[in-house]
C-alpha positions in Angstrom: 124.6 -58.0 72.4 127.8 -59.0 74.2 130.6 -60.6 72.1 134.0 -61.8 73.1 137.1 -60.1 71.9 138.8 -62.0 69.0 141.9 -64.0 70.0 145.0 -61.9 69.5 146.3 -64.3 66.8 143.0 -63.7 64.8 143.2 -60.0 65.3 146.8 -59.9 64.1 146.2 -62.1 61.1 143.7 -59.7 59.4 141.2 -62.6 59.0 138.3 -60.5 60.2 137.2 -59.7 56.7 134.4 -60.3 54.2 136.4 -62.9 52.3 134.2 -64.6 49.8 131.1 -63.7 51.8 130.4 -60.1 50.8 128.1 -60.5 47.8 125.7 -62.9 49.5 125.9 -61.0 52.8 125.0 -57.8 50.9 122.0 -59.5 49.4 120.9 -60.6 52.8 121.5 -57.2 54.2 119.3 -55.6 51.6 116.5 -57.9 52.7 117.0 -56.5 56.2 117.1 -52.9 54.8 120.9 -52.7 55.4 123.2 -51.4 52.7 126.6 -53.0 53.3 129.8 -51.5 51.8 132.8 -53.7 51.0 135.1 -51.0 52.4 133.0 -50.3 55.6 134.3 -51.5 59.0 133.4 -55.2 59.7 133.3 -56.9 63.1 131.6 -60.1 64.2 131.5 -62.5 67.1 134.2 -65.0 66.6 132.8 -68.5 66.2 129.3 -67.0 66.4 129.6 -66.9 70.2 127.6 -64.1 71.9 124.8 -63.2 74.4 121.9 -61.2 73.0 118.4 -60.2 73.7 116.2 -62.1 71.3 115.0 -58.9 69.7 118.6 -58.1 68.6 118.3 -61.1 66.2 114.9 -60.1 64.8 116.2 -58.8 61.5 118.0 -62.1 60.9 115.1 -64.2 62.0 112.9 -62.1 59.7 114.8 -63.4 56.7 112.8 -66.6 57.0 115.7 -68.9 56.4 115.2 -72.6 56.6 117.4 -75.6 57.1 117.5 -76.3 53.4 119.1 -72.9 52.8 122.3 -74.2 54.5 124.8 -76.7 53.1 125.3 -79.9 55.1 127.8 -79.8 58.0 130.7 -79.8 58.5 131.0 -77.0 56.0 134.2 -75.0 56.3 133.8 -73.5 52.8 134.0 -69.7 52.7 131.0 -68.0 51.1 128.2 -70.1 52.5 125.1 -68.6 54.0 126.3 -69.6 57.4 129.5 -67.6 57.0 127.5 -64.7 55.7 125.2 -64.7 58.7 128.1 -64.9 61.1 129.2 -61.5 59.7 125.7 -60.0 60.0 125.0 -60.6 63.8 126.2 -57.1 64.9 124.5 -55.4 61.9 121.2 -57.2 62.9 121.7 -56.0 66.5 122.1 -52.4 65.4 119.2 -52.6 62.9 116.9 -53.8 65.7 117.9 -50.8 67.8 120.2 -52.5 70.2 123.8 -51.8 71.1 126.7 -54.3 71.2 129.9 -54.4 73.2 133.0 -56.5 73.1 134.4 -58.0 76.3 137.9 -59.4 76.9 140.1 -60.7 79.7 142.2 -57.9 81.0 145.3 -60.1 80.6 144.8 -60.0 76.9 146.9 -56.8 76.7 144.6 -55.0 74.4 145.4 -51.3 74.9 141.8 -50.2 74.2 140.4 -52.4 77.0 139.1 -50.8 80.2 138.4 -52.5 83.5 134.9 -52.9 84.7 134.5 -53.1 88.4 130.8 -52.3 88.9 127.6 -51.9 86.8 128.0 -48.1 86.6 131.3 -48.6 84.8 129.4 -50.3 82.0 127.0 -47.4 81.7 129.9 -44.9 81.7 131.7 -46.8 79.0 128.7 -47.1 76.8 128.0 -43.3 77.1 131.5 -42.5 76.0 132.1 -45.2 73.4 129.1 -45.9 71.3 130.7 -47.5 68.2 128.3 -48.3 65.3 128.8 -50.3 62.2 125.7 -48.7 60.6 125.2 -45.0 60.0 122.1 -43.0 61.0 120.2 -44.1 57.9 121.1 -47.8 58.3 124.0 -47.5 55.7 127.4 -49.1 56.2 130.5 -47.3 55.5 
């Protein structure tokens, strides 16, 4: 799964958090055999924008959710199932056995960003920096 880096203003604001979504997200996580922790690291694709192999979403699809499970749009109320799912995309990816990586524009000024010039740079990066939200037993924390 490839996700964009959060806008600097969002990163600086500390808004990348569970908010009112943790309890419902945890219940959904249990259904995917993921045990979420309120103190574990959280990341997610801003605005639910990402590229992914379909298999990376299989744990979420396996929840069997239907349109009736979601409130009518527009719905900007925190704590809805849509906001919970947004926070579970990367967990689903890992649970399905895939990796995720965040990309950004080099002009963003993020000191942790590295430049990618060719395909082998991606492989080298992934070999050195395999960050995981889930531990070896699928636990979060």
